[in-house]
N, C-alpha and C positions, 0 to 999 in steps of 0.2 A: 702417569694417571692412565687407566685403562678404558675401554670403550663404556663399559658399564658405568663407571663413575662419571665420566664426562656426559654420557647421555642423560643421567638423572640429575646431574647439576643444571644442564640446559633446560631440562623439563621443569624442574622447580622455579626456575628463574622466570620462565613464561607464566606459570600459574600464579606466582607472586604478582605480576603485572596484570593478571586478569585477561591474559592473552591465551585463549583456548583453541584458536584457530589460526594456522600458519601455512604459509607456502613452501613448496619444496626447496626453495633457494634460502629459506630462512633455518633450515635444519643443517648444522654443521658439516655433516657429510652422510654419504649413503650407509655406511656401516651403522652409524648412530641411529638413523631412520629405522634400519632393519631391525636393530635390537630393540628399540621402543615399540615397534609393531608386533614383535614376537613376543614380548612381555606384557603386552596389552596396555601400554601407556599412550598408544598412538593408534588411530584408525584413518584410513582413506575417506575423505569427505567428498570430493570432486577430483576432476583431473588437476594435478599440480597442487591440491590444497589437502592439508590434514587437520585433523582435530585431536586435541589432548584429552585424556581421560585417566581414571585410575584403573588398575588391573581387575579390580572386583566389580567395576561398572560395565554395564551393557551399552553398546553404541547406540542402541535404539532408545535407551533410556536418557542418555546425555544428549543426543541430537536437539530435541526441542528446547532444551536449556540454552543452548549456544545458536539456535537457529539464526537469530537476527544478527549476531556477531559474524556468522559465517556468510550471510548474505551481503553485509557490508564490506567484508574481506574480499570476497570473490568478485564483487561488482566494483571494486576500487579503481580498476583501470578504465572504467566508463564514466560518462557523464549520463546520470539515468535518474528515473523517477518511478514510483509505483504508479500503475494506471488500472482503470477499469475496476473489476472485481476486487482487487488486491488493495487498491487505494480505498475503495468503499469500505472494506472491512476495518481498515485502520482509522477512518473518520468515524466509524461507528463503535470505536472503542475495543475491538476484536484484536488482540495482538497475539495470538496464537499462530504457531508455525503454518505456513499455508503449503499444501500439497502442489499446487500450480501457481507459482508466484508470477504476476503479469508485470513486465517491466517495459518501460519505453526508454530508448537510448538515442543519444544525439549521434553516436557512431553509425556508420552504415554497416549494421549487422542484424541479421535474423537468426537467432542461435539459441537452442534449447541446452541448458546447462544441467546436467543430471548430478543430483546430490544422492548419496546414500543416507537412509534407507527409504527408496521410493518417492523423492521430491524433485521437483524441477523448477528451474527458473527460466521463463520463456522471455527472450529478449526480442522486442520489435523496434526496428528503426523507425524514427519520427522525423521526416524531413524538415517539419515545422516545429522542431523542438524548441521550446521558449522556456529559458531558465527563470524567467520573472512568473511563471505559472507553476512554480515548484516551490514547495516549503518543507523545510526539515522537522520532522516530527520525533519526539522522544518515544522510542518503541523499545520497551525491555531494556532501557539504558543506553540504546544507540541512538544516533541521529539519523533517521531514515529519511531520504527525499521522497516526497509524495505529492502527487497532483493536487493543487489546491482545489477547494470545494468548487468553485465556478467553473474549473477545467473540468472536473469530474463530472459535474452535474450534466454537462453536453456529452460526456463519453459513455455515460450508463443509460441513455434514453432508450437503448435498444434492448436493455435487459428487463426481464420480469421477475421482481423479486420483492419479497416484504422488505429486506434490508434497503432497499431503495427508497421506500415510503418512510422508514425510520430516518434515514439520511436527510431526506427533503423536510421532513416534519421538525427535525431538530437542528438545523443548520442555518446560520445567518449567512446570506450571500451578498456580496458586493454587487450592485446593480451596474455600476460603472464598469467593472471587470467583465461582467457578463455582456454587457453591451459591446465591450472591445472584442471580445472572443467572437461574437455574433458578426460583428461588421467586418472582421477579418476573414470570415467563412460562413456567409449567411444561408442559413439551413432551416427554412421555415417548417419543414415537415418535422424535424427533429424537435425543434422548439415547442411545436404543437403537442408532441408527445410528453414534453417536459410539463406543459400546461396542465395536462390531464393528471400527471404525478403529483403537482402542486394542488391540484382541485381535491384529489383523493386524500392527500394529507392534510387537508382542511388549511391550507396555506394560501389564503385569498390575497395577502400582500405580495406573495411570490407570482401568483397567477396573473395579477394585474401587472406587476414588473415585467414579466415575459411578454404578455401581450403587447405592451408599449414598445418593447425591443423589436419585435416583429414588425410592427406598424411603421416604426422610425426608419427601418431599413429596407422595406420591401413595399411592394403594391398591395399586399395583402391587408384587408380589413377585418379584423376580429369582430365576429358577431356576439355580442354580449346579451345574455338573457336577463340579467339583473338590470334594475332600472332604479333612479333616484339616488339619494345619498347613500353612501356604504354605512351599513350598520356596524355595530361594535363587533358582531361576530365576524362580518366581512374584513375586518382590519386585523385579522389574526397574525399574531407575532409569536415567535417561538418562545417557550418557557423553559425547556429542558433541552440538554445537548442530546446528540443521538445515542451516547452509550447509556444514558439513564432511561430513555425510551426503550432501548432494547433490553435493558434489566427488568423494567417495569412489565414488558410483555411476556418475558420469560417467567415471571412470577405469576402472572394471571393464567398462563398455559398450565400451570401446575395444579390448578383447581379443577 
């Protein structure tokens, strides 16, 4: 059996298994790889990683379809989680390919992995990486580790974005977890910013919860303008998840 036959049999076997991203060592030999690249069945995705496609398909059109499979494959040697803006997008229901994917890792590395065409994975070493604060979420059929909402909430406090308000407005938070995160690293200034986000998102329940956490762990006393019993409006609870809120806002902006 010649190189052509061997190469195409291997290629067909991978596609049958829905395996469109492979490492160099998974390709039987260099000559088969060279043949598949030359005939348009394979293109380089990143260092030591390749993507399968049909000859008539363009790499730029295929890449977004296999993006999360590529991320999962390339980051498989690491213990990792999406962080910051990247985690925010996922929690808000946006599963599109991300030009600059922000990732925290347990391993000591700060590395930018360049993907073709024009995408990057930015790895940041987190010395306090806690796997209990990570949850695997179904993203385009892949199980992608993402910072849990409580971890993310403290992480996005420095950002200014409508997406943060959508996230805050539509997410249920576990105050016990928020309390544990704060106790491990008390940062009243950051939590005060979060209180403002909660207030802007009409989440009075979250505002009260964050104020109590600050007071329980520091000498700060929150000056509250409201007085008397909380009204029904003050006891705001979420009624829609973030992706529904984002969808509704997009519809409103069309008018």
